[in-house]
N, C-alpha and C positions, 0 to 999 in steps of 0.2 A: 693559256689564252692571255692576250694583252689586256691590260686594265682599261676601264672606261675612261679614266682620266688621261692616260697616255694616248688613247684613240682620239679624244677631244683635242688634245694638244697637237696631234698630227694633223687633224682636219682644220684646225683654226689656230695657228701659231700666233696670230696677231690679237688673240682674245685678251681679256683683262686678267692675265695670270698674276698671281701673287706668289711671293717666295714660299709661303706655306704649301701651295700647290706643288711647287718644285720639290720641296722637302718630302711631301707625301708620296710622290711618284718615285723619288729616290729610295725611300724606305721600302716601298713595295717591290722594287727590283734589285734590292741588295746593294745599293750604292751608299757609300759613306758621305754624309752631308755635314759640312762644317762651316759655320759662319766665320767670316774673316775676322781677324783680331785687329781692331783699329781701322778697318776699311769697310767700305760699303759693298763688298763682294762676298759671295759664298763659293765654297770649293766643293766639288763633287768628284768622287773617285770610286771606281769598282775595284775590288781586291785583285782581280786578274788583269787589270789594265795598267799600262805604264803611264799614260797621260792623265792629267787632272783637268777637269773642266771648270772654268771660273765663270760665274754668272753675277752680274750686278744685282744687288738685292733691292734696289730702289724701284718703285713703280713709276711708270709702267715698264714691265720687262719687255724688251723689244723682241719682235718675232724671230730675228736671227738667232737669239739665244735659246729660244724654245725649240727651234729647228735643230740647233746643235745638240740640245739635250735629248731630243727624240732619236737622232742618229747615234748618239753615244749609247743610249740604252739599247737600241737595236743591235749595236756592235758588241756590247759587253754585258748587258743585263740578260736575265733569263726570260726572254720573250718567246712565247710559243705561238 
């Protein structure tokens, strides 16, 4: 079953999301989360995926990045 946090992100991508929310949902779905070195971006990757998703770590996180995260998790995460 999809997590409550992922479901809230899906319903309200323009919400006041913080980078720790992104990190929590990544951990829950088996994505590797890495803060950028010397940059203001974080990098997310699922072990079975070829592509890396990059999200700006500064607030507010724009809705387009939350939508990309939800689609990435739906494509690569273990969403039942």
